[in-house]
C-alpha positions as CSV (number, residue, x, y, z in Angstrom):
1,Q,-18.1,-23.6,-31.5
2,V,-16.8,-27.0,-32.4
3,Q,-17.8,-28.2,-35.9
4,L,-17.0,-31.6,-37.3
5,V,-18.4,-32.0,-40.8
6,E,-18.8,-35.5,-42.1
7,P,-19.7,-36.1,-45.7
8,G,-22.7,-38.1,-46.7
9,G,-22.4,-41.8,-46.3
10,G,-23.1,-44.4,-48.9
11,L,-23.6,-47.9,-50.1
12,V,-20.5,-50.0,-50.8
13,Q,-20.1,-53.6,-51.8
14,P,-18.4,-56.1,-49.5
15,G,-14.7,-56.0,-50.1
16,G,-14.9,-52.4,-51.2
17,F,-13.3,-49.3,-49.8
18,L,-14.1,-45.7,-48.7
19,R,-12.0,-42.8,-47.6
20,P,-14.2,-40.3,-45.9
21,S,-12.8,-37.1,-44.4
22,C,-13.9,-34.8,-41.5
23,P,-13.0,-31.1,-41.8
24,A,-13.0,-29.5,-38.4
25,S,-13.3,-26.0,-37.1
26,G,-14.0,-24.0,-34.0
27,F,-11.1,-25.4,-32.0
28,S,-7.3,-25.9,-32.1
29,F,-7.4,-29.0,-34.3
30,S,-3.6,-29.5,-34.2
31,R,-3.7,-29.9,-30.4
32,A,-6.7,-32.3,-30.2
33,R,-6.8,-36.0,-30.1
34,M,-9.2,-37.1,-32.7
35,S,-11.3,-40.3,-33.1
36,W,-13.7,-42.2,-35.3
37,A,-16.6,-44.0,-33.6
38,R,-19.5,-46.0,-35.0
39,Q,-22.8,-47.3,-34.0
40,A,-24.2,-50.3,-35.8
41,P,-28.0,-50.9,-35.9
42,G,-29.2,-52.0,-32.5
43,K,-25.8,-51.8,-30.9
44,G,-23.9,-49.4,-28.7
45,L,-21.2,-46.9,-29.6
46,E,-17.8,-48.4,-30.6
47,W,-14.6,-46.4,-30.6
48,V,-13.0,-47.5,-33.9
49,S,-9.8,-45.6,-33.9
50,D,-7.9,-42.7,-32.3
51,I,-5.0,-40.5,-33.4
52,N,-3.0,-38.2,-31.2
53,S,-2.5,-34.6,-32.0
54,S,0.7,-35.0,-34.0
55,G,-0.4,-38.1,-35.8
56,W,2.3,-40.4,-34.7
57,S,0.3,-42.5,-32.2
58,T,-2.8,-44.4,-33.2
59,Y,-5.3,-46.9,-31.7
60,Y,-7.6,-49.4,-33.5
61,A,-10.3,-51.6,-32.3
62,D,-9.7,-55.2,-33.0
63,S,-12.7,-55.3,-35.3
64,V,-11.0,-53.0,-37.8
65,K,-7.3,-53.5,-37.2
66,G,-5.5,-54.1,-40.4
67,R,-8.4,-52.8,-42.5
68,F,-8.9,-49.3,-41.4
69,T,-6.4,-46.5,-41.2
70,I,-6.8,-43.2,-39.4
71,S,-4.8,-40.1,-40.4
72,R,-4.9,-36.4,-40.2
73,D,-3.7,-33.2,-41.9
74,N,-3.2,-30.5,-39.3
75,A,-2.5,-27.9,-42.0
76,K,-6.0,-28.6,-43.4
77,N,-7.7,-29.2,-40.1
78,T,-9.0,-32.5,-41.5
79,L,-9.3,-36.1,-40.1
80,Y,-9.4,-39.0,-42.5
81,R,-10.4,-42.6,-42.4
82,Q,-9.3,-45.2,-44.9
83,M,-11.7,-48.2,-44.8
84,N,-10.6,-51.2,-46.8
85,S,-12.0,-54.7,-47.2
86,L,-15.4,-53.6,-46.0
87,R,-17.7,-56.2,-44.5
88,A,-21.4,-56.3,-43.8
89,E,-20.7,-55.9,-40.1
90,D,-19.1,-52.6,-40.8
91,T,-22.5,-51.2,-41.6
92,A,-23.0,-48.4,-39.1
93,I,-23.4,-44.7,-38.5
94,Y,-19.8,-43.3,-38.3
95,Y,-18.9,-40.3,-36.2
96,C,-15.9,-38.0,-36.2
97,A,-15.0,-37.0,-32.7
98,K,-12.8,-34.6,-30.7
99,D,-11.2,-35.9,-27.6
100,R,-13.9,-38.7,-27.5
101,T,-16.3,-36.0,-26.2
102,T,-17.7,-33.9,-29.0
103,R,-19.0,-35.8,-32.1
104,G,-20.2,-34.8,-35.5
105,Q,-23.7,-35.5,-36.8
106,G,-22.7,-38.9,-38.1
107,T,-22.9,-40.5,-41.5
108,L,-24.4,-43.9,-42.5
109,V,-22.2,-46.4,-44.3
110,T,-24.0,-49.5,-45.6
111,V,-22.0,-52.5,-46.8
112,S,-24.2,-54.7,-48.9
113,A,-24.2,-56.5,-52.2
């Protein structure tokens, strides 16, 4: 059974940063393409970033390019997301996902002063 565990979200001030992780289990993590997605209040799902199985290829949505970094540690079966220079429009529920198919339960990140 695929399990993607996301830590509790939180409140951060504009310009701040977060580095949440997503420990994974129940599948061959080192062979899976992993992603982060988000859903802002009243909006649809946005795929924020992807990383291939070995970690050398990444994708970023224009909305986060240059501010967010996706990475992974295959030895620890964990996906990471470095979020810098946070903006109010980054407020959303963030999801860790496997192959853009299976998502975790999501965690709310609120960017506000």
